[in-house]
MISEKOL-766225 format. One record per atom (N, C-alpha, C): x, y, z. Coordinates in steps of 0.05 Angstrom, whole numbers, plus 32768, in hexadecimal, padded with zeros to 4 digits. Atoms other than C-alpha are relative to their C-alpha. Layout:
XYZ/...
//
This chain:
800F7FEA800D/82267D368250/7FE48000800B/801B7FFF7FF5/81E67D4F8270/7FEB80057FEA/80167FFE8014/81A27D56824E/8001801B7FF2/80007FE5800D/81A97DA28241/801680007FEA/7FEA80008014/81EC7D98821D/7FF87FEF7FE8/800980118015/81CD7D5F81F5/7FED800E7FED/80137FF18010/81947D8B81DE/800E80167FEF/7FF27FEC800E/81C47DC381CB/800F7FF57FE8/7FF1800D8015/81EF7D9481A2/7FED7FF77FEA/801480098013/81B07D788181/7FF780177FEF/80097FE9800F/819A7DBE816D/801580097FEC/7FEA7FF98013/81DF7DCB814E/7FFF7FEE7FE8/800180138016/81D87D8C8125/7FE980087FED/80177FF98011/81927DA1810C/8005801A7FF0/7FFA7FE7800E/81AC7DE780FB/80127FFC7FE8/7FEE80068016/81E07DC780CE/7FF37FEF7FEA/800E800F8014/81AD7D9D80AA/7FF780137FE9/80057FED8016/81A57DBC8064/7FE280057FFB/801D7FFC8005/81597DB48062/7FF2800C8018/800F7FF57FEA/81267DDA808C/7FF27FEA8010/800D80127FED/810C7DB480C9/7FF280118015/80107FF27FEC/80D57DCD80F7/7FF17FED8012/8011800F7FED/80B47DB18136/7FE980128007/80177FEF7FFC/806D7DC9813F/7FE97FF0800C/801A800B7FFA/802B7DBC8160/7FED80097FEA/80127FF98015/7FED7DCD8139/7FFE801E7FFB/80017FE38003/7FF87E188141/801B800E7FFF/7FE87FF17FFD/803E7E2D8154/80197FF07FFA/7FE6800C8004/80857E1E813D/800F8001801B/7FF280007FE6/80A87E08817E/801E7FFE7FFC/7FE380008007/80EB7DFC815C/800280017FE1/7FF98000801D/81087E0B8117/801E80027FFD/7FE37FFE8004/814F7E0180FE/800680197FF0/7FF77FE8800D/81787E3780DE/7FF780027FE3/80098000801C/81657E238097/7FE380087FFD/801C7FF88001/811B7E2C80A7/7FFD801E8002/80027FE27FFD/81257E7480BF/800B800E7FE7/7FF57FF38018/81507E848082/7FEC7FFF7FE9/801380028016/811D7E698051/7FE780128004/80197FF27FFB/80E17E8A8073/8005801E8005/7FFB7FE47FFD/81047ECC807F/7FFB800B801C/80037FF77FE4/80FC7ECF80CC/801A8000800E/7FE980007FEF/81307EE080FF/80007FE78012/7FFE80197FF1/81497EA38125/7FF38004801C/800D80017FE6/81207E928163/7FE880138003/80187FEF7FFE/80E97EC48152/7FE77FEE7FFF/801880108000/80A27EAA815E/7FF47FFE7FE5/800C8004801A/80837E8B8120/7FE77FEE8004/801880107FFF/803C7E708118/7FFA7FF47FE5/8006800D8019/80247E3F80E4/7FEE80117FEE/80117FEE8011/7FEF7E7180CD/801080167FF3/7FEF7FEB800C/80287EA280BF/800D7FF67FE6/7FEF800A8016/804C7E74808E/7FF07FEE7FEC/8010800F8013/80127E4F806D/7FE780107FF9/801A7FF48008/7FD97E708045/7FE97FEF800A/8017800D7FF3/7F947E5E8060/7FFA7FE47FF4/8007801A800D/7F877E27802C/80147FEA8007/7FEB80147FF9/7FCA7E048039/80027FFB801E/800080037FE2/7FC57E108084/7FEB7FEB8007/801680147FFA/7F837DE98085/80087FE47FF7/7FF6801A8009/7FA37DB1805C/80137FF48014/7FEC80097FED/7FDD7DAD808C/7FF47FF6801A/800D80097FE7/7FB07DA880C9/7FF47FE47FFD/800B801C8004/7F8E7D6A80AB/80167FEC8001/7FE980128000/7FD27D4980A0/800C7FFD801C/7FF680017FE4/7FEA7D5B80E6/7FEF7FEE8011/801380117FF0/7FAC7D3C8105/80047FE27FF8/7FFC801C8009/7FB77CFD80DB/801A7FF4800A/7FE680097FF6/80007CF880F0/7FFF7FFB801E/800280037FE2/7FF17D02813A/7FEE7FE98008/801380167FFA/7FB77CD18139/800B7FE57FF9/7FF7801A8009/7FD77C998112/801D7FFA8004/7FE380047FFB/80207CA48126/800E7FF87FE6/7FF58007801A/80327CA280DD/800C80197FF4/7FF57FE8800E/80597CD080AE/7FEE80067FE8/80117FF78017/80397CF78075/801080127FEE/7FF27FEF8014/804E7D1C8037/7FEB80117FF2/80127FEE800E/802D7D5A8019/800E800B7FE7/7FF57FF68019/803A7D6A7FD0/7FF6801D7FFB/80087FE68009/80387DB27FB7/7FF280108016/800B7FEF7FEB/802C7DD77FF8/800E801B7FFF/7FF57FE58002/80377E237FFA/8007800B801B/7FF77FF17FE9/805F7E48802E/8002801D7FFA/7FFF7FE38003/805C7E928039/8017800B8011/7FE97FF67FF1/809D7EB6804C/7FF880198010/80057FE97FF0/80A27EF0807C/7FFC80197FEF/80057FEA8012/80A37F1F8040/7FE87FFD7FEE/80188005800E/80617F038027/80047FF47FE4/7FFC800E8019/80817EDD7FED/7FF87FE28004/800A801B7FFE/80667E977FDE/80137FED7FF1/7FF08015800C/808E7E587FD0/7FF17FE68003/800E801A7FFF/80737E137FC0/80157FE98001/7FED80157FFC/80967DD47FD7/7FF27FE68009/800B80197FF5/808D7D8C7FF1/80077FFE801D/7FFD80007FE3/80847D83803C/7FFC7FE3800B/800380197FF2/80907D458067/7FF98005801D/800A7FFD7FE5/806D7D3C80AA/80057FE6800F/7FFA80187FF0/80867D0C80E1/7FF68005801C/80077FFD7FE3/806C7CFF8128/801980068010/7FE87FF97FF0/809B7D1D815C/7FFC7FFB801D/800480047FE4/807E7D1F81A2/7FE27FFE8005/801D80047FFE/80397D0181AD/7FF5800C801A/800A7FF47FE7/80357D1C81F4/7FF8801D7FFD/80057FE48004/80377D6481DD/7FF480067FE4/800C7FFD801A/80187D578198/801280107FED/7FED7FF38012/80587D6E8174/80057FEE7FE8/7FF8800E8019/80687D5B812C/8018800F7FF5/7FE87FF5800D/80A67D668102/7FFA80057FE3/80047FF8801C/80A27D8B80BF/801B80027FF3/7FE77FFF800F/80D97D81808C/7FFB80057FE3/80017FFD801D/80E67D968045/80187FF27FF3/7FEB800E800E/810F7D708012/801780137FFB/7FE97FEF8002/81567D8C8010/8003800B7FE4/7FFB7FF6801C/815E7D907FC4/7FE980137FF7/80177FEF8007/81187DAD7FBC/8002801B800D/7FFE7FE77FF1/81257DE17FF1/801680127FF6/7FEA7FF0800A/81687DF77FD6/7FF8800D7FE6/80097FF48019/81497E017F91/7FEC80178005/80137FEB7FF9/810F7E287FAF/800D80198009/7FF27FE97FF4/813D7E547FD7/8010800F7FEB/7FF07FF38015/816C7E617F9C/7FEF800F7FEC/80127FF38013/81337E707F6D/7FF4801A800C/800C7FE97FF2/81137E9E7FA0/801380178003/7FEB7FEC7FFC/81537EC37FB0/8007800E7FE6/7FFA7FF5801A/81637ECC7F66/7FEA80127FF6/80177FEF8008/811D7EE67F57/7FFE80198010/80027FE97FEF/811D7F157F92/801780147FF9/7FEA7FEE8007/81627F317F7E/7FFA800E7FE6/80067FF38019/814B7F3D7F37/7FEB80168004/80167FEC7FFB/810B7F607F4F/800A8018800F/7FF67FEA7FF0/81317F897F82/801280127FEF/7FEF7FF08012/81657F9F7F4E/7FF080107FEC/80117FF28013/812F7FB07F1C/7FF28018800D/80107FEB7FF3/81067FD87F4E/801180188009/7FEF7FE97FF9/814380037F60/800280147FEA/7FFB7FEF8017/814480207F1A/7FE6800A7FF3/80197FF5800B/80FA802E7F0D/7FF980198011/80077FE77FF2/80DF80737F1F/7FE67FFD800F/801980047FF2/809A805C7F33/80057FF1801B/7FFF800F7FE7/808E80437F7A/7FEA7FEC8000/801480167FFE/806B80007F80/7FFF7FF6801C/800280097FE5/80507FEA7FC2/7FE97FED8004/801580117FF8/80267FB47FE2/7FF58009801B/800D7FF87FE7/7FF47FC48019/7FEC7FEB8008/8017800F7FF8/7FC37F9E8044/7FE880117FFF/80197FF18003/7F7A7FB38047/7FFF80198012/80007FE97FED/7F897FE38081/801480167FF7/7FED7FEC800A/7FBE80088058/801C7FFD800A/7FE580047FF7/7FFB7FEB807B/80117FF67FE9/7FED80068016/80377FE6804D/800D7FE58006/7FF3801A7FFC/804F7F9E8044/80197FFD7FEE/7FE880008011/80817FAB800C/8000801A7FF0/7FFE7FE88011/809B7FE87FE6/801B7FFF7FF2/7FE780018010/80CF7FED7FAF/80148014800A/7FEB7FED7FF8/8112800E7FBD/7FFF801B7FF3/80037FE6800E/80FF80457F8C/7FF280158012/800C7FEE7FED/80D980647FC7/80158013800C/7FEB7FF07FF5/811C807E7FDF/800580187FEE/7FFB7FEA8013/812880A77F9F/7FE780137FFE/80187FF08004/80DF80BE7F9A/7FF880108018/800A7FF27FE8/80CF80D07FE2/801580028017/7FEB7FFD7FEB/811080C7800A/7FFF7FEC8017/800280147FEA/80FD808A8034/800E7FE77FF8/7FF5801B8004/81218048803C/7FE97FEC8000/801880118003/80F280128025/7FFC7FEE8018/800480137FEA/80FF7FE2805F/7FF5800D8019/800B7FF37FE9/80ED80178092/7FE380077FFE/801C7FFA8004/80A880218074/7FEE7FE78005/800F80187FFD/80937FD8807C/7FF08000801B/801180017FE8/80597FD280AD/7FF3801A8007/800B7FE67FFA/804A801C80AE/7FE780067FEF/80197FF9800F/8007803A8097/800780137FEA/7FFB7FEF8017/800A80588052/7FF1801B8003/800F7FE77FFD/7FD5808B8067/800F80158010/7FF17FEC7FF1/800680AC8097/801280117FEE/7FEE7FF08013/802E80C4805A/7FF0800F7FEC/80127FF28013/7FF180E08035/7FF9801B800C/80087FE57FF7/7FE1812B8039/7FE57FFF800E/801980017FF1/7FAA8136806D/7FE780067FEF/80187FF98011/7F7C81568038/7FF97FEA7FEC/800580168014/7F838118800B/7FFB7FE5800E/7FFF801A7FF2/7F8380E28041/7FE57FF17FFE/801A800D8001/7F3880D48041/7FFA7FF47FE5/8005800A801C/7F3680CC7FF5/80107FE67FFC/7FF080188003/7F6F80997FF8/7FF47FE98010/800D80157FEF/7F4D80738031/7FE77FF67FF2/80188007800F/7F0D80748007/80077FEC7FEA/7FF780128016/7F3380527FCD/80057FE4800C/7FFA80197FF4/7F4C801B7FFC/7FE67FF28009/8019800C7FF7/7F0680118018/7FF07FF47FE8/800F800A8017/7EE6800A7FD3/800D7FE77FF5/7FF28018800A/7F1B7FD67FC0/7FF97FE78010/800880187FF0/7F007FA97FF7/7FE87FF27FF4/8017800D800C/7EC27F9B7FCE/7FFF80047FE2/80007FFB801C/7ED37FB37F88/801D7FFE7FF6/7FE480058008/7F137F987F67/800980107FE8/7FF87FEF8017/7F127FCA7F2D/801580138009/7FE97FEE7FF9/7F527FF37F2C/7FF6801C8006/80077FE57FF8/7F4E80377F4D/801780137FFB/7FEC7FEB8005/7F7480757F37/7FFB80188011/80047FE97FEE/7F8080AE7F67/801A80118000/7FEA7FEE7FFD/7FAC80EB7F6C/8000800A801D/7FFE7FF57FE5/7FC681017FB0/801C80088005/7FE57FF67FF9/800181207FD4/800D7FED8014/7FF180127FEE/803680F57FF6/80168010800E/7FEC7FF27FF1/8062810F802D/801C7FF57FFC/7FE480098004/80AD810C801E/800E8000801B/7FF180027FE7/80E180FD8052/8009801B800A/7FF77FE67FF7/80F581468054/7FE880128009/80177FF27FF5/80AE815A8067/7FEE800D7FEB/80117FF48015/809481788025/7FEF7FEA7FF3/80128013800D/805E81577FFA/800480007FE2/7FFE8002801D/8060813E7FB2/7FE77FF37FF6/8018800B800C/8025812F7F85/80077FE57FF3/7FFC8019800E/801F80E77F6D/7FE67FF87FF2/8017800C800E/7FF280C57F3A/80037FE28006/7FFE801C7FF7/7FE2807F7F53/7FE87FEF7FF7/801480148006/7FBC80417F40/80017FEA8015/800180157FEC/7FA5800E7F74/7FF07FE97FF5/800E80188009/7F907FC67F66/7FFE7FEE8018/800180167FEC/7F787F8D7F91/800A7FE77FF2/7FF48018800A/7FA17F4E7F86/7FF77FE88012/800980187FF2/7F837F0A7F99/80117FE97FF7/7FF080178007/7FB17ECD7F9C/80027FED8017/7FFE80167FEC/7FAE7E8B7FC1/7FF28008801A/80107FF87FE9/7F787EA57FF0/800B80178010/7FF57FE77FF5/7FA47EE08001/7FF780177FEF/80067FE88010/7F937F267FEC/800F8018800B/7FF27FE87FF8/7FB77F687FED/7FFB80157FEB/80047FEA8013/7FB67FAC7FCC/801B80087FF5/7FE87FF8800E/7FEB7FBE7F99/7FFD801D7FF6/80017FE48008/7FFA80087F8D/801880077FEF/7FEB7FF58011/8022802A7F56/7FFF801E8002/7FFF7FE37FFB/803780717F68/8015800D7FEE/7FEE7FF28012/805580A27F37/7FFF801E8007/7FFF7FE47FF9/806D80E87F4A/7FFA80117FE7/80097FF18018/804C811C7F1C/8000801E8006/7FFF7FE37FFA/805F81607F38/800280117FE7/7FFD7FF18018/807581797EF4/7FE680007FEF/80198003800F/8036815F7ED3/7FEA8011800D/80147FF07FF2/800B81807F09/8004801E7FF9/7FFB7FE48007/802D81C37EFB/7FF680077FE4/80097FFC801C/802081BC7EB0/7FE180017FFF/801D80018001/7FD781AA7EBD/7FF48019800E/80097FE77FF3/7FCF81E67EED/800180177FEC/7FFE7FEB8013/7FE882137EB6/7FEB7FFE7FEB/801580058014/7FB881F37E84/7FE58009800B/80197FF87FF4/7F7E81FC7EB5/7FFD801E8002/80027FE37FFD/7F8F82447EC2/7FFD800E7FE5/80027FF4801B/7F9782537E78/7FE37FFD7FF6/801B80058009/7F5382347E6A/7FED80128011/80117FF07FEF/7F3482597EA6/8001801E7FF6/7FFE7FE48009/7F4F829C7E8C/7FF080047FE6/800F7FFE8019/7F31828E7E47/7FE280018006/801C80007FF9/7EEE827D7E67/7FF8801B800D/80067FE77FF3/7EF282BB7E93/7FFD80177FEC/80027FEC8015/7EFD82E77E56/7FE67FFF7FF2/80198003800E/7EC182CA7E32/7FE880088012/80167FFA7FEE/7E9482CF7E6F/7FFF801D8007/7FFF7FE47FF8/7EAB83157E80/7FF280117FEB/800D7FF08015/7E9483307E3D/7FE17FFF8002/801D80037FFC/7E4E83137E49/7FF6800F8019/80097FF47FE6/7E4B832D7E91/8000801E7FFD/7FFF7FE38004/7E6183737E7D/7FE8800A7FF1/80177FF98010/7E2A83747E49/7FE67FFE8012/801780057FF0/7DF883597E7C/7FFD80168016/80017FEC7FEB/7E0B838D7EB1/7FF7801B7FF5/80097FE6800C/7DFD83C67E80/7FE280058004/801D7FFC7FFD/7DB283B97E85/7FF8800B801B/80087FF47FE7/7DAA83C37ED0/800C801B8005/7FF47FE67FFD/7DDB83FD7ECE/7FF080167FF2/80117FED800F/7DB0841F7E99/7FE780078010/80187FFC7FF0/7D7284157EC5/800680118019/7FF87FF17FE8/7D96842F7F04/8005801D7FF8/7FFA7FE48008/7DB0846C7EDE/7FE6800F7FFA/801A7FF28006/7D6A847C7EC4/7FF180078018/800F7FFB7FE7/7D4A84767F08/800D80178010/7FF27FEB7FF1/7D8084A27F28/7FFB801B7FF3/80057FE6800E/7D7584D87EF3/7FE4800A8006/801C7FF87FFA/7D2A84D77F00/7FFE8009801D/80007FF87FE4/7D3684DA7F4B/800C801C8003/7FF27FE67FFF/7D6685157F41/7FED80167FF7/80127FEC800B/7D3285397F18/7FE780048011/80177FFF7FEE/7CFE852B7F4E/7FE67FF87FF3/80188008800E/7CCD850C7F1D/7FF47FE6800B/800B80197FF5/7CC484CA7F43/80058000801E/7FFD80037FE3/7CBD84B67F8C/80167FEB8005/7FE880117FFC/7D0084997FA3/7FF97FE5800E/800780187FF1/7CE084677FD4/7FF47FEA7FEE/800E80138011/7CB884467F9D/80147FEF7FEF/7FED800D8012/7CF884317F77/80197FF5800E/7FE9800A7FF1/7D2984207FAF/80037FE27FFC/7FFE801E8002/7D1883D57FAC/80097FF87FE4/7FF88007801B/7D2183D47F60/801E80057FFD/7FE47FFA8001/7D6583F57F66/80117FEC800F/7FF280147FF0/7D7B83C67F9D/80027FE57FF1/8001801A800F/7D6683897F73/801480017FE9/7FEE7FFE8017/7D8E83A27F37/801E8000800A/7FE580007FF5/7DCC83AF7F62/80087FE48009/7FFB801B7FF7/7DC7836A7F82/80057FED7FE9/7FFC80108017/7DC1834B7F3E/801C80037FF4/7FE57FFB800A/7E02836C7F27/80157FF58014/7FED800A7FEC/7E2483597F69/80037FE27FFE/7FFF801D8003/7E1183107F60/80117FF87FE8/7FF180078017/7E2E830E7F1A/801E80058005/7FE47FFA7FFB/7E6F83307F31/800C7FEC8014/7FF680137FEC/7E7783027F6E/80057FE57FF3/7FFD801A800D/7E6C82C37F44/801880017FED/7FE97FFE8013/7E9E82DC7F10/801A8000800F/7FE77FFE7FF1/7ED382ED7F44/80077FE6800E/7FFB801A7FF2/7ECB82AB7F6A/800A7FEB7FEC/7FF680128014/7ED682867F29/801C80077FF7/7FE67FF8800A/7F1182AF7F11/801680008014/7FEB7FFF7FEB/7F3582B07F54/80117FE78000/7FEF80177FFF/7F7282827F55/7FFB7FF1801A/800680107FE8/7F6582497F86/80097FE37FFB/7FFA801C8002/7F7D82037F93/7FFC7FF3801C/8006800A7FE5/7F5A81F07FD3/7FE97FEC7FFF/801580157FFF/7F3281B07FDD/7FF18004801A/80117FFE7FE9/7EF881B5800C/7FE57FF37FFA/801B800C8004/7EAF819F8014/7FEE80157FF3/80117FED800F/7E7F81BF7FE1/7FE67FF27FF8/801B80098008/7E3681B87FCF/7FFD80047FE2/80037FFE801D/7E2C81A87F85/7FE880127FF9/80177FEE8005/7DE981CD7F8A/8009801D7FFD/7FF77FE48001/7E0D820F7F99/801280057FE8/7FEF7FFD8017/7E4082037F62/7FEF80037FE7/80127FFE8017/7E0881F87F2F/7FF2801B7FFF/800E7FE67FFF/7DE282367F46/801280177FF7/7FED7FEB8008/7E2082627F3F/80077FFF7FE2/7FFA8003801C/7E3282467EFB/7FE880077FEF/80187FF9800F/7DEA824C7EE4/7FFC801E7FFC/80037FE38002/7DE882967EF4/8014800C7FED/7FEC7FF78013/7E2982A07ECD/7FF97FF97FE3/8003800A801B/7E1782767E91/7FE580077FF4/801A7FF7800B/7DCF828F7E8B/800380187FEE/7FFB7FE88011/7DEB82CF7E6E/800A7FF67FE5/7FF6800B8019/7E1282A77E3A/7FEA7FF37FF0/8016800D800E/7DD5827E7E2A/7FED80147FF3/80127FEC800B/7DA982BB7E21/800C800D7FE6/7FF47FF58018/7DDB82D97DF0/7FFD7FEF7FE8/800280138016/7DD6829A7DC6/7FE37FF67FFC/801D80078003/7D8982967DCD/7FFB7FE38008/8003801B7FF5/7D8F82557DF5/7FF38002801B/800E80017FE7/7D6282437E2F/80107FED8013/7FF180107FED/7D8D822C7E6A/7FEE7FF88017/8012800A7FEC/7D6782007E9B/800F7FEF8014/7FF580127FEB/7D7681DB7EDC/7FE97FF48011/8014800B7FEE/7D5281B17F10/7FF08016800E/800F7FED7FF1/7D1981D67F30/80088000801D/7FF780027FE4/7D2F81BB7F74/801A7FF08000/7FE6800D8000/7D7981AC7F77/80057FF3801B/7FFA800D7FE7/7D8D81787FAC/801B800A800B/7FE57FFA7FF4/7DC781847FDD/80127FE77FFC/7FED80168006/7E02815A7FC5/801C800B8007/7FE67FF67FF7/7E4481657FEA/80167FEF7FF5/7FE9800E800A/7E8681537FCA/8019800E800B/7FE77FF67FF7/7ECF815D7FDB/801080097FE8/7FF27FF78018/7EF481897FAA/8007801E8001/7FF97FE48004/7F0B81CC7F90/7FE9800E7FF2/80197FF3800A/7ECF81FA7F85/8005800D7FE5/7FFB7FF28019/7EEF82247F4E/80047FEC7FE9/7FFB80148015/7F0681E67F27/7FE67FF37FF8/8019800C8007/7EC281C67F2B/7FEE80137FF0/800F7FEC8010/7EA282067F12/800B80027FE4/7FF37FFE801B/7ED482087ED9/7FF77FE97FEE/800A8017800F/7EBF81C27EC3/7FE380057FF7/801C7FFD8006/7E7581D27EC6/7FFC80177FEB/80027FEA8014/7E7E82147EA1/80087FF77FE5/7FF7800B8019/7EA581F07E6B/7FEA7FF07FF2/80148012800B/7E6F81BC7E61/7FE7800F7FF7/80177FF08008/7E3681EE7E61/800680127FE8/7FF87FF08017/7E5B821C7E32/80007FF07FE6/800080128018/7E6781E27E01/7FE47FF97FF8/801B80088006/7E1E81CE7E07/7FF180177FF2/800D7FE9800D/7E0782157DF6/800980047FE3/7FF57FFD801A/7E3682197DBB/7FF67FEA7FEC/800980178011/7E1C81D57DA1/7FE380027FFA/801D7FFF8002/7DD381EB7DA5/7FF880157FEB/800C7FED8012/7DA9820D7D71/7FEF80148010/80107FEC7FF1/7D83824D7D85/7FE57FF58008/801A80077FF5/7D4482447DAF/7FFF7FE3800A/7FFF801B7FF4/7D5B81FF7DC9/80088002801D/7FFA80027FE3/7D6581E97E11/801C7FF58004/7FE9800E7FF4/7DA581D97E37/7FF87FFC801D/800A80087FE6/7D9681B47E77/80177FF88013/7FED80097FEB/7DBE81AD7EB8/7FEF7FF28015/800F80107FEB/7DA681767EE7/80147FF68015/7FF0800A7FE9/7DC081617F2B/7FF07FE9800D/800C80177FF3/7DB1811C7F48/80167FF18010/7FED800E7FEF/7DD280EA7F77/7FF67FE48005/800780197FF4/7DD480A37F90/800F7FFE801A/7FF480027FE5/7DF180887FD1/801E80048000/7FE37FFD8001/7E39808F7FB9/8008801A7FF2/7FF77FEB8011/7E3E80C57F84/7FEB80167FFB/80117FEB800A/7E2281087F6E/800480027FE2/7FFE7FFF801E/7E1381137F23/7FF6801B7FF6/80097FE8800E/7E1081537EFB/7FFE7FF97FE3/80038006801D/7DF3814A7EB5/7FFC801A7FF1/80037FE98012/7DFA817E7E7F/7FF77FF67FE5/800C800B8018/7DCE81707E43/7FF980167FEC/80097FEF8016/7DC781927E00/7FF17FEF7FEB/800F800F8014/7D9A81807DC5/800980097FE4/7FF37FF88019/7DCB81927D8E/80047FE87FED/7FFA80148014/7DEA81697D56/800C7FE7800A/7FF480187FF5/7E0C81387D84/801D7FFC7FF6/7FE480068007/7E5181197D7C/80017FE57FF1/7FFE801A800E/7E6180E27D48/800D7FEB8011/7FF780167FEF/7E6E809E7D67/801E7FFC7FFE/7FE380048003/7EB5809A7D4A/80118015800D/7FF17FEA7FF3/7EC880DA7D6F/7FFD7FFF801F/800680007FE4/7EAC80C87DB4/80187FFA8012/7FE980087FEF/7EEB80A67DCE/801680158001/7FEB7FEB8002/7F1680E27DBA/7FF980188011/80087FE97FF0/7EEE81147DE3/800F8000801B/7FF17FFE7FE7/7F17812D7E1E/801D7FFA7FFD/7FE380058004/7F5A81187E00/800E801B7FFA/7FF17FE78003/7F91814B7DFA/7FFC800D7FE5/80037FEE8017/7F8081837DCA/7FEE7FF57FEA/801380098014/7F49815C7DA6/7FE780118003/80187FEF8000/7F0D81877D92/7FF07FFB7FE6/801180028018/7ED281837D62/7FF9801C7FF6/80067FE48009/7ECF81D07D5D/801580097FEC/7FED7FF68014/7EEF81F47D22/80158012800D/7FED7FED7FF3/7F0F82287D50/80087FF7801C/7FFA80097FE5/7F1681FE7D8F/801C7FF48003/7FE6800B7FFA/7F5581E57DB1/7FFE7FE4800E/8003801A7FF1/7F3981A97DD8/80098002801D/7FF57FFD7FE5/7F5881C67E17/7FEB7FFF8015/80157FFF7FEB/7F1681D17E3B/7FF87FE5800A/8009801B7FF8/7EFE81897E3B/80177FF0800C/7FE9800E7FF5/7F44816E7E47/80058008801D/7FFD7FF67FE5/7F4B819A7E85/7FE97FF68012/801880087FF0/7F0481887E9C/80027FE38008/7FFD801D7FF9/7F11813D7E98/80157FFC8015/7FEB80037FED/7F5281457EBE/7FF8800A801C/80097FF67FE6/7F32816F7EF5/7FEE7FEC800E/801280137FF3/7EFB813C7F01/800E7FE68008/7FF080177FF8/7F2D81037F02/800F8006801A/7FF27FF77FE8/7F54812B7F36/7FED80008018/801480017FEA/7F13812D7F5F/7FF57FE48004/8008801C7FFE/7F0D80E07F5B/7FE57FFB7FF3/80198004800E/7ED380E77F2B/80047FF87FE3/7FFF8007801D/7EC380D87EE2/7FED80127FF1/80137FF38012/7EA380FC7EA8/7FF77FEB7FEB/800B80138013/7E7580D07E7F/7FF2800F7FE9/800A7FF38018/7E5F80E27E38/7FEC7FEE7FF2/8014800F800F/7E2080CC7E15/7FF680137FEA/80087FEE8017/7E1280E87DCF/7FF87FEF7FE8/8008800C8019/7DEE80D57D90/7FFC80167FEB/80037FEC8016/7DEF80FA7D4D/7FE280087FFE/801A7FF48003/7DB381287D46/7FEE7FFD8019/801080057FE8/7D9C81167D8D/800B800D8019/7FF57FF17FE9/7DC781427DB9/80157FF0800F/7FEA800A7FF0/7DFD81357DED/7FFB8005801D/80017FFC7FE3/7DFF812A7E38/801B7FF9800C/7FE880057FF0/7E3D81317E62/7FF77FFD801D/800780057FE4/7E3781137EA8/801980018011/7FEA7FFF7FED/7E6781287EDF/7FF87FEF8018/800580127FE9/7E6B80F17F14/801580058015/7FEE7FFA7FEB/7E8A81047F57/7FF87FF1801A/8007800E7FE7/7E8E80DC7F99/7FF780148015/800B7FEF7FEB/7E6580FB7FD1/801380018018/7FED7FFD7FEA/7E8D8115800C/7FFA7FEF8017/800780117FE9/7E6780EE8040/80097FE37FFC/7FF7801B8005/7E7A80AD801E/801E7FFE8003/7FE380007FFD/7EC380BF801B/80088000801D/7FF87FFD7FE5/7EC480D18064/7FF67FEA8013/800C80137FED/7E98809B8083/80047FE37FF8/7FFD801B800B/7EA1805E8056/7FE97FEE8007/801680117FF7/7E5D8046806F/7FEE7FF97FE9/801480098013/7E2F801C8044/80097FFF7FE4/7FF77FFF801B/7E5B801D8007/7FF97FE67FF1/8004801A800E/7E557FD37FF6/7FE37FFB7FF9/801D80048007/7E097FD97FF5/7FF680137FEB/80087FEB8014/7E0880137FC4/80077FF87FE4/7FFA8004801C/7E05800D7F7A/7FFF801B7FF1/7FFF7FE6800D/7E1B80487F50/7FEC80017FE9/80137FFC8016/7DE780647F20/7FFE801D7FF9/80047FE58009/7DD580A17EF9/7FE380067FFA/
//
């Protein structure tokens, strides 16, 4: 029998040994028997590195023991060392290290047979239970690395989006996000690199058939044994989105009706002036040239009111880049009429800054109109309602402040909940829709109110340049 045949027979013997056996230098597995590949989840003869199968903390421990074994030509035993399988699952066992070939600095790694069998059986049983459970849940749960690559996804992804879970492993999750939503999702992943607080985001996911479905998702950062990954829970909400669209449109129509009455009344004044001037011109009692500029100003005033009203009432569901300054100015011109009717002084920043956000212009106007309208209704005659715009390096902030009776402390947590209202004839739909719109824009509405001291609603929205560039985020601190 020659040397090659002897080696082949020796490999067969090792493959039949029930415990995992590996030959390694300080970096690479140069040989592993069949039991090792089965336990670790690798295909036989595929390249495996020690850093792949040991978390950093245990990898460093192992290196110290390997150096000790090679230097002293002695065996060593490591209690409670963790191995990481090819599917990123962790198992803890006892490891024996023996010198193997001093010329090439090889050592032999072995695990106790009984210990390994129990580990494998426990692991297989747990994985089967988890796999069976995940087949019957409607939500899709996935693990991602920091770059958005999918490392695991539950089989429910097949029912939800039409993909086989094993074919998604290693692919970028961002490739399946609608192009208009992709930057917002990337922004969430980026913020999780320095802020472990859970992030909620709505976006559209591409199905296997090419269409898109809306999902409501929560992302978390998970830290374990010096490893970290992002966990995402995705729930399809197309039916909920349709219901919310209907609620938004219903509320918008109600607002449009209220604003229209005020605008019609407001337009009567310039029309009366124009009619009077035209009659005088027709009679030849005044010089036409002297009043042309006055007539033009009155017409432009009516045109501005009509354009603002139409832009708000027009059905729209398009996200784009918008300047909060322009939104405030348009809403101010609309709501100033309502304020005047109630003898309220509507005020805003003398110099509004440019603050660009990503969103739906009509929806953002709807929120601001709702908040200003509520502030006007909460104010006594001859009081102020203030609209302020400010920013920090991450967010833009719109503050709407009234100096009315305020909201009792025991009611603050209920504001914005479904159909909750403090008004005798209110439905609660306006604030509920407003909160949902801002959440959909990755923002928040903050409420500060004290009895007899007024109320401030603050709309917080991420600035578009931060979503698109991701630069300097870790150095910024949010503030109002």
